[in-house]
N, C-alpha and C positions, 0 to 999 in steps of 0.2 A: 639463688633464691633460698636454698636450704639454710645457709647461715642466718638469713633474715628470720626464717621460721624458728630456728633454734633460739635466736635472740628474743623473739617475741614470747616464746614459751618460758624462757628463763626470766624475762621481765614480769610475766604473769605470776609466776610462783613467788618472785620477790615481792610483788605488790600484795598478793594474798597473805604472805607471811608478815606484812607490815600493818595488818588491820588494827591490831591493838595499839601500836605506837601512833598510828594516824588518828585513832580515836582519842588518844591522850592529847595530842597537839591540837586537834580540832576542838576539844573541850576547853583547853586553855585559851584558844583564840576567841571562841564564842563567849566564854564567861568573862573575858577581858573587855569585849566590845558591848556586851548586853548585860545589863544589871539584872540579877536574879532576885526576885522578891522573896521575902520571908525566910531566907537562909543565907548564911555566909558563903562566900565564893568557894573557899577551901572545902567546906562541908559538901557543897553541891558537886564539886569535882569528884570527891570520894564516892558519893552515891552514884553518880553517872558511870564511873569506871567500874564499880562493883556490878552494876547492871550490864555493862558491856561484857564483862567476863562471864557473867551468868548466861547471857544470850549466846556467846561464842561456844560455851560448853554445851548448852542445850541444842544448838544447831549442828554440833559435830565439828565445828571449826577447830576446837581444841579438845584433846582427850583428857581423861582423868589424871593420867600420869603427868601430862603437861601442866595441868592446874597445880599439881603438887610442886613441880619445879618452880613455877611462878611464885607460889607462896614462900618457898625457901628464899628466892631472890628478893622478894618484898621485905622479908625480915632482915636479910643481910644489908640491903640498901637503907632500910629505916634506921638500923643501928648506926650505920656510917653517917647518915644525915644528922642524927641527934648529936653525935660527937662533933661533927664539923660545925654545926650551928653553935654549939657551946663554945667552940674555939674561935668563933667569929669569922670563919671562912666565907660564909654567906648567910643570908637570913630570909625568913618568910614574914614580912612585915604586916600582912593583913590578919584580921581577927578570925577566929574559928573555934567551934566547940570540939572538933576532932583534931586537936593539936596536942602533942605529947612532947614535953620539953621544948616547946616553941617550934616543933616540926609537925606540919600537917600529915596525917596518916596517908593521904593520897600520894605523897612523895615516893613511897616505896614502890609504887606502880611504875615509876619512871625507870627504875632498875629492873623491875619485873618485865617491862616491855622488851628489854634486851633478851631476856630468857624466852619470852614468848616468840620473838623473831627466830631465835636459834632453834628452838624446838620445832617450829613449823617448817622452817627451811630445811632442816635436817630430814624431816619426814617427807616433805614434798619432792626434794631432789634425791631422795634415797642415798643419803650421804654415808660414807665410811671414812675412817681415818687409818692410814698406814704409818708405821714407825712410831706408834704411841709410846712415850717413854715409861709408862707404867704409873700406877697409883702413887708409889712412894715419891718418885722424883717430881711428878706433876703436882701432887698434893702438897709437898713441902714448899715448892716454889709458889703455888697459889696462896698458901697460908702466909708466906713471907711477904708477898705482894700486898695482901689485905692488911696485914699487921703494919706495914710501912705507911699506909694511909693514916694510921693513928699515931704512930711513933715519930713521924718526921716533924711534928710540932715541937718536940723537945730534945730530939737527937738528930744527927745529920740525916738528910734524905738520901736513901739508897736506890732511888728509882732507876738511875742509869746503870748501876751495878746489876740490878734485877733485870733490866732490859737486856743486858749482855748475857745474863744467865738464861733468859728466855731463848735467845738465838742459839745458845749452846744446847740446851735441853731439847728444844724442838727442831733442831737442825735437819733431822731426817724425817720429820713428820709432815705428811701431805694429806690434804682433804680430797677425797674422791667423791664426785657428784655426777648425777646423771640428768640429762635433759632429753626427754623422749627416749630414743634408742642409743644415743651417744653418751659416752663416758668421758669426763674431763677430770683434771686434777690441778691443785693449786697448793703452793707451800702454805702451811698453817700460819706461819709468821706474817705472810703477806695478807692473809685474811684478817689477822689481828689489826693490822694497820688500816685496811680499808674500812672495817666496821668502826674502828675508833674514830676515824676521820668523819664518817657520816653521823656518828653520835655527837661529835663536836658541832657539826652543822645544826643538828637537832637542838643542842643545848643553846645555841644562839637564838633559835626560834622560841624556845621555852622562856629564856630570860627576857626576850622582847615582849612577850605576853605576860610578864610578871609572875611566872611560875615560882621564881625565887630571884634574889638579887645578890650579886657580888658587891663587895665594898665599893669598887670603882663605878658601880652602876646606880648608886643611890640618887645622884643628881639627875642623870640622864643615861639612857641606854647606850652602850658601846659594845663593840665586838669582843667576844670572850677571848681571853689570851690564847695564843697558839700553843702555849705550854700545856694547856688542858688536854690537848690531843694525846700527850704521853700518859696522862692520868687515865683517860678512857681506854687507851691501848692496853694498859695494865689491867684495868677493870674487866675488859673483854676477855683477857686471858683467864681470869678467875671464872668467868661465866662459861667459857668453852671447857675448861677443866671439869667443872661440875657436871655440865650437860653431857660431855663425852664419857665421863666415868659412869654416869647413870645409864647411858645408852649401852655401854660395854657390859655393865652388870646385868641389865635386862636381857641383852643378847645371849649372855652366858647361861642365864636361867632357862631360856627357851631351848638352847642347845642341849643342856643337861636333861630337860624333859623329853 
């Protein structure tokens, strides 16, 4: 009976941590099925997601520090989206006033939703990390991964070399998390793979509801390439590095006080 109770508590915290991602996909689905009067769909999605973030903050579901992290991820994601759309990797074919370089501003929230999930699950499960490689190694690796998303369009793609470096750098890194009175642990690299896979599933849902389109989806929707899992795997690493480092800095400040 106890394992079932533990699983239910774990599932509850996972579900509560997914409120913002669910809000995004729910908005995409509804706006795809129901025509919104007097406003373009992309603009309406942005207004709705801004309202959701405000309500989550006012209700205490998100803290001020978490909002700051989400804003950072929104900016990182938006810059990447602008570049990828310019390079023809995918497109946002619908009109909208809140588009910058053919990218709707709401798109940054899809990256920010990953940060929202990580911040919330970190707090809810009282997570810690052991064997953290430090800011220099993690920061350089995260920077190289992010840069590769831009440079692979005109020089060789180093994603598999970077994946090998991830396994080396984070070989001894474990996530410690707590469910009720029990403490568990998981290799950080395994967590990267699991989260990357679920983001790939979410990406299939998003493209199905026309959040954006890959070139092979212009005529009709089809499954997103499995190769995208490796992209999300690497993107999740950047997210974890930023969140973990910010959590480490904050914990150090509290210790010094």
